[in-house]
N, C-alpha and C positions, 0 to 999 in steps of 0.2 A: 506494499501500498503505499504510494509515495503521496506525501503533503507539499505543497507549496504555499508561501507566505504567509504571513503572522496570523495571531487569533484577532479576530474582530468581535467586538461585543455583540451579542446576539441582539439584545434589543434594540440599540442604537449603531447599527452596522452603515459601515460609509463605504465597503464594499460586498460584492456579491461571491460568496462560497458555494462551489458547485461542484457536482461528481461528476466525473468522467468514467466510461466503461475504458480502462486503458490497456486490456489484452482478453482474448476469449480464454474462457476456464476450460480445462479439459479433466472430466469429471466434477467432483464437487468445488464450486469456486472458494478463492480464497481472497483474501484482503489485497492480494498484489494484484488483484484484477480491477481494481479501482484505483483513481487519482482524484485527490482534491486539489483544485486550483481556485484562483482568486481572479476576477475580472470586475470592471466595471458596473456599477447597477445598471440596468438597460433602463432607458428612458421609452415610454408609451408613444407610439406614432398616432395619428389622427384616428379618432373612435377605439383606441387602443385602452388596456388598464394594465398598470403595475400593480402586483400584488406581493405582499413579505409573507412567506410562508409560516405557520404558526405550528402545523404538525404534517407529516409527511407518512405515507402509508406506505411499508414494505409487504409484498404480497409473492407467492409461490410462483406465480406466472412469469416474473418478471426473470427466472431462471431460464426460460424458451427466447427472451427476447436478446440474452447474452450468447445464444448460438449464431451462426450462420447458415441460419436454415429457413426454408420458408413455414409460415404456420400463420395461426388467425391473427396474430399481431406481430407487425412488420420488427425484424430484428434490429438494434443497434449497431450503430458502425463503430468500431474503434476509434476512441479521441472524442464518441459524440457524449453530449449531457445526458444522462439518462432521467427517464420520464419515471412520473411516480403522482397519485391522486393526491392531492392537498387540500387542506382547509387554512386560508388565508386572509389576510386585511388587505383590504383596497387602501394604497398609500397614494398612489395619484392616479384621476380618471380622466378621460379625453373621450367617455360616452355616457350619454343620458341617462341609461338604466342603473348604473353604479354609482356612490358616492365614495369618497375618502370615508375610512371607519369602517364600510360594509364588509361584513364576514362572508366570505364565498369559498366554494369548492370547486376543483376540476382538475381535470387530467395535466398536470403541469411537470415541473420537473424535481430533480433532487436538487435543491438550490435555495438561496435565503431568498430569493426575490424571481420574478418571472413576470414577462409581460404576455397577455393573453387580448384575444376577441372576446367581444361581450357573449358570444356564442359558445364558447369554452368553457364559460361559468355558470356556476348556480348559485343563487342565496342560500345562505345557511338559515333556516329557522330557529332560532336560539329557545323557542318556546317548545320543540319538539325533545329538546335534551342538551347538554353539554357539548361543545362544538365537535370536540371529537368524534361523537358518534356519527357523525357525516361521513365519517370515514369506516366505519363499522357497521352497527347494527341498524342505524339509519342511513347508511351509504352502500357502495356496490355490493360489499359481502351480504348484508340484509337483503339489499334487493335479489340477488342472486339465490339467496335461500328461498326466499319467499317466490318466486317463478319457478325456479329449479322443482320446488316440492310439490307447488299448489297445480302449476300449469302442466309441469310435464310428468311428475309424479303421481298427481292425482289419487290423492289419499283418501279412504273413506273408512268411516267410523268401525272399529274393531280388525283393521288390518293391521299388519306387523310391517313396520319400516324400520330398517336397518340403517345406520349412519355411520360410517368411516369417518377418520379426522374428526370426531363429534367435538372435541374440546375445542376448536377453530372457532374462527370469527363467524364461517358457512354454517360450518355443522352443528354449531351449539345453538344456532336458530333455525333449521331445517329441525332439529329433536323437537324443539319446544313448540313449533308450529303444529308440527305431528301430533304433539299431547295434547293442545288443544283442539284438533280435528279429532279426537276420539281413538286415537291408535295406539297400539302396544308399541313402545319405542325403544329400541336399544341401540347401543352406541359402543364403538370400539376406540380406545386412545392409548397412550404409551405411557402412563405414569399413573401411580395410585390416587395421586392428588386430583389429577384430572377424572379419574371413574367417580371419586366421590362428590366431586362438584356437579359432573352430571346428572347423579342420582338426586343430587339436591335442587334440580332445576326442571325435573318432570321426566326425566329418561327414566322408564319402567327397570330397566337393567343397562350395565355398562361391563367392558371389558377390556382389561387390560394386556393387550395384544404381546407385550415383551414377558409378561410372566404365564400366561394361560396357553393350554392347546387351544389356539385360537378357533380352529373347527368344531372341536368339542363343545367348548364354551359359547359359542354363537348357536350350535345346536338344541344345547339346554336351555336357552335362553329364549329361544324360538321356535316350541314344539308344535306351533301350526304352520311353519313354514314362513317364507318372504314372502310380502306383496310390493314392497317400493325398498329397493336398495339405492340409497342415495351415496353416491361413490365419488370420495375425494381422493383415494389414493392409489387405485390400483393393487396390483403385487399379492401377496399371500392372501392377504384380507380379503378379497375380492374374489380369489380362487376358492376360500374356506364359504363365503355365503353364496357362491354361484349353484354348488347341489341343493339348495334351501330353497330356490326360485319356485315360486307357486303357478299355477296355470295364470296366464295374463298378468304376470307381473310384469312391474316398469321398473325400470332403471337408468335414472339419470346420472347422466356422467359429467362432474364438473370439474374433477381434475385427477392427476396421477401422480401425484409428489414422488411416490416411491420410487418412479423410472426417471424424473428429472433431471438427475445428475449421473444417469447411466451413459456410459462413451457408445453403446449401442443398444438397440430395442433387445429386451431380454426375451429369450422362447421359456415357455412354459407349457403347462398343460394346455390342450387343445380343447375349450369346452363350450363352443358354439352350439354343438348339438343340442345342448340344454335348453336353447330358444325354441327348437323345432319342437322338442317335446311338450314346453310349456306355451308356448305361441306367444313369450315374453317380448317388450320391448324396450329396447336400449337407446336412448338418445342423448346425443351430446348436446350440452349446456353452455350458451355464451349470453351473458347479461346484456349485452349491447343489444341483442336482437328484441329487447323489451324495451329500448331506449324511449319509445310514445307512452309506456305505461308507469314510468317511475314513479309519479306522481300519486297513482293508484295505492303502491306498493308503499310508497312514504308515509302515506296520510294512515294505514292500518298499522304498520310499524309502530309509528308513532303512538298512537292508541295505546296499543298493546305494552310499551315502554311507562307510556304515563299512569297505567292503571298497575303496573308491577306485575303482568302477565309474560313478561318477556324479558328477560334477565341478560346480562352481558358482563363480561370482562375485557380489560386492557391493560396492555403490558407495553410501558411507555419508554423507550432509551431517552435519555437527555442530549440534545446535541448532534447538529448536523455531522460533527466530525464524528461520529458515533454508528452513521446511518449503515456502513457494511455490514457491522459486526450485529446491526439488529436483522439485517438481511440474512447473514448467515445463520442467525438463531432461529430461524424457521425451519431450517432442515435439521437441529437439532431437537425439536418437538419436544421441548421442556415447557413452554409457556403455553398457557390459557388465554384464548380469546383474541383479540385483534391486535396485532403488532404494530407499534407507532414509533415516530421519532419526533421529539418536542424540539423545533428550530427554533422558534423566537416568542416572546411574550406580547400579548396586544398592548397597544399602545394606548387603550382606554379601558 
């Protein structure tokens, strides 16, 4: 990891610190793949807005953008400033829709400051919850969970729903919505602390896949089979769920984090025959497909949060200088909920 330039006070910065992709990782990324540089704070042009980052999100999908390969998200070039969803404060606006001091969210950069067009930003409603939630339960992860479960998974009362990576920002919301829908909900996670938390927020059962015979544990937790499997990880957990799929089961595929650092596509048991037997439906999930319906999801998610029906956890790492470590921590699997980086303090 290369650092250039002196430390700048986060609240009163005069320069812009930003992270670039310095090299493409082979296998698991390291801090050597990132470079922190300094540049002048950008100036907004006509109809543009200058945003000072307060919090930025780190997400597993970013690993795919570090590869030189085609995917649903365009890869970053070496030397390019990496992008991230942020919540920030407008410090200068040349657009009538936003005023100085407004809190906004958008897909900007791993940076202290960024210039954006108005259509790249959404206002953050502080009445819905703390501003950090616009990057978690009331942001992209929560919306992914909402549409992924309800539109793709189509849960029905009395059905069994299994969620992998259930203590993560998406999985934890999926499980709680499934519980509110009257389902029997089972989650898998990697630590006993996560298992305990999942049970406290409405999961009927939770399984530590590192300690248990995951196949036997899932079979015991799902005596009536699996009607909906919300897949965030792939790999051995998915292999264990597959034989339990019921007739007309639905499998929303949201992520495959177990394979993101693989240097080649791992080969495993060929289990697609199960789909013939059960006539199950497997469907990939991209939250961007629901861009026109985000307000619908946010209204309902916000109500659940206000009423205490939907619980969430956040893990916040302080300082943009520590953003790579926050990102790498996603693959250690030790943190509960949404992983965030605190970059700046609100001016007011």
